[in-house]
N, C-alpha and C positions, 0 to 999 in steps of 0.2 A: 318741419320736424321740431325745431329749434323753439318755435314759439308754443309748440304743445308740450314742451317739456321734456322731449326725447335726451336722454344724457350724453350721447354720444355725436360727434360730428359726421355728417353724411357728404360725399362728393359725390360727382358723375363718374368718377374714374373707379368707384368702388362697385359699377354695375357694368364695366367693360366687359369682364370675363365674370363667367358663372360662378357664384359664390352662395351655395345654398343656404350654409350657417347663418350668413351675414342676412339674409332675406327673411329667413324664417325668425331670426332674433326681433328683426323690425316688424313683422308681421305679427307675433306673439305681442309685443310690446303695445301695439295700436288696438289689437283685440281685447287685452286686458283694461287700455284705458277707456273702450267703449263699455264693456262690461266686466267690472271686477269678478263677478261672480261665477263667470264662465270658466267651466273645467276643461282645460285641453292639455294634452300630454305633449310636454317640452322636450323629452328625452327622444333623441334622434339617434340612438345607438345600433339601434337594429336595422334591418334591411326594409321592413315595411314601415317603420315609423315615421319617415318623410311624406309618405303617399297617407297613411292615416290623419297626420297632422294637417295637411293640405286639404282632404274633403273633410273633415271636420269643422274647420274655420270657413271654407266656403258655403258648407251647408247651413252653417249657423248664421251668417252674415246675409244670407238670402232668405231664410225664414224670419229672423228678428229684426234686421236694419233694412231689409228689401234692397241690399247691394249685391249686384251679382258679380262673382269674381272668376276670372278663368283660371282654372286650377291648372293648367297645362302651361300657360306663362308664368303663373307663380312658380311651378317647379323647375322650369327654365333658369331661373333666378340670374337672369340678366337685365338689359335695358326694357325688355318688354314687362318684365316684373313691375317695373316703377309706376307704371299706369295703373297698375292695380293695387299696389299700395295706396296710390295717391286717392282713389276712391274711398278709402275709409278714412284717410287724414284730412280728405276736404269736409267730411262730415264733422269729424270732431273740432275742426276749426270753427265751422259754423255754430255747433253748439258753445263753444267756448266764447265766442263772441257775444252770442246772446246771454249768456249766463253773466258776463261781465255788465251789459246794460242793465239787466233786472237787479244785480246787485247794487248799483250806483243809484238806482232809484228806490230801493228799499231800505237803504241806511238810516235814513232818519226816521222813518216808520217804524223800523224795528227798535231804535232806541226809545221813542215812546211808548211802544207795546210793552217793552221790559220793565219802565218804571212803572205802568199801570197796573202789572201784573205784581210786582212787588207788593204795591198796596193793596191789591187784590187778597193776595196770599196772608197779610196781616190783618185784614178784616175778617177773613174766615177763621184764623186762628182765636181771635177775640170773640167771634158770635160763638165759636164752640166751647170755649172756656165760660163765657155766659150761661150758655144752656146746662152745661155740667153743675155749675155752682147753684144756678136756681132749683135744679132739680134735688141736689143734695138740701139745699135749707127747705124746701119743700117736704122732704121726708123727716126731716128735724122738728119741723112745727107741726106735724102730725102725731109725732109721738109725745109732743109737750102734755098733751091732756092726761096720757096715762101716767106720765113721769112726775106731772103735778100731784096726783092724788097719792101716788106712792111716798112723795117726798112729806106731804102733809100728815099721811099715817105715821111714818117714821118719828117725824118731830112731835106728833102727840103723845107717844109713848114716853113713860120715864125711863132713864138711863139705868140699867141693872149691870154692875161691875162684874157679878159673876157669869152671867150670859156672853158679855164683852169678851170675857177671859176664855172664856169655852170657845168662841167664835175664833178668837185668835190662836188658841193652841190648835185648832182644827185647821186653820189656813197653814200655820207652820208645819204640821204634819203631812198635809198636801206637798208643800214645797220640799220638804224633806223626800218624801218619795219620787217625786220629779228628779230631784237632782240625784237621787241613787240611780235612778232608769238611765240619766244622761249620762252617768260615769260608766255604767255597763254598755252602752252603747260607745263611748269612747275607748273602753278595753278593745270590744268586738272590732272596731275600725282600726285600731292599732294592728291588729293581729291581720285582717284583712291587707293591710298596707304591706305587711312583711311577706305575706303569699304573693301579693301581687308583685313586689322587688326580686323575690324568688322566680317568678315565671317570667319577669323582664329579664333578670340575669341569664337564665336559661335559653331563652330566644335570642340574646345575645351572640351567646356562644355556638348556637346552631347556625345565626347568620355569619359570624366569622368563618365557621367551617365550610359554609356553602361559599362565600366568596373565594377563599383559599382555593377550593375545588374548581371554581368558574377559572381564576388565573391559571391553575396548571392547565385546564383543558384548553384555554386561549393559546398557550404557550406551545403545546404538542401541535405540529404541523402535518397535516395528513400527506400520506405518501403519494398520492395522486396529484398533489398539488402542482407539482414542476410541471408534468405534462400537460396538465388543466391551462395552468397560464402559458404555456408554449404554444397550444393550440388556439386558444384566446389570439396572441398575437398574430398568429397567422391567420386567423380569420378577420382580423381587423384590416389586415394588409390586402386580404382578398375583396373585403367588402368595399375598400377605398379603391382598388381598380375596377370593380364592377360599377360603383357610382362614377367613376371619369369615363368609363365607356359608355354608360348609359346617356351621361349628359352630352358627351361627344355624338353619339347617335341622335340623339334628339335635336341638337344643334344642326345636323347635318340634314335631318329631314327639314327641319325649317327652313333652311337655304335652299333646298331641293323644292319646295312648295312656293318660294320666293321667285326662284330660276321659271318655273313651270310658268307661274302667273304671268311673269314678264314676256316670256315667250308666247303666251296666249294672247296677251294684248298687243304684241307686235302682228301677230297673225290677224287678228281682229282689224 
């Protein structure tokens, strides 16, 4: 288990007496190591949770990993459960050794591939840039014929100061109109900003009021809470007694089976 990365120390003495919480913790870690995506309920607070926990894991390992586990031995949480846990641990150990061998063989190859991938990305970027610039140059050269005629036509005409002055005044008028429109948009934007700030402030006040109400509700303790907590504690005690008796009964049944088997062997 240490070679697999289990964070706690495990000794043989840990399994001399039944300890279902300890066994369930190891079993949950092994299954998660095998498949991190598996969803298993690890909350064993209720009476049926341990049974559901064992059944879920044994069914999953049988269908997905072809590993048959004995749910009764796992539920006994003693030395017999160790053999079942080792079935999963051995498979994980084999997979880890195989992964280490593959990783050692592929380190050099991965380094070479990485350098070649970097060169390939650079070549792709350059080819894309060349294609884009070539397309732009082609479009500009297509327009050159038309632009050349227009340029020659303009240069052939004599310069008239009156027409030039008229064109400049017209351009200035258009710029002035655009400037006026921009100023109006800025004024409207300022008004919208003021409205948004007012709405934000109103939402903040509502939020503060809601948080204060939530705090007041949290501070109020329900009248039946003391009875509920007392009954919950009593239920925990009764559940622990039930679990102890059930484990003892299971252990005695197992001992009885062993005794009957020995007697049967002697009689044979």
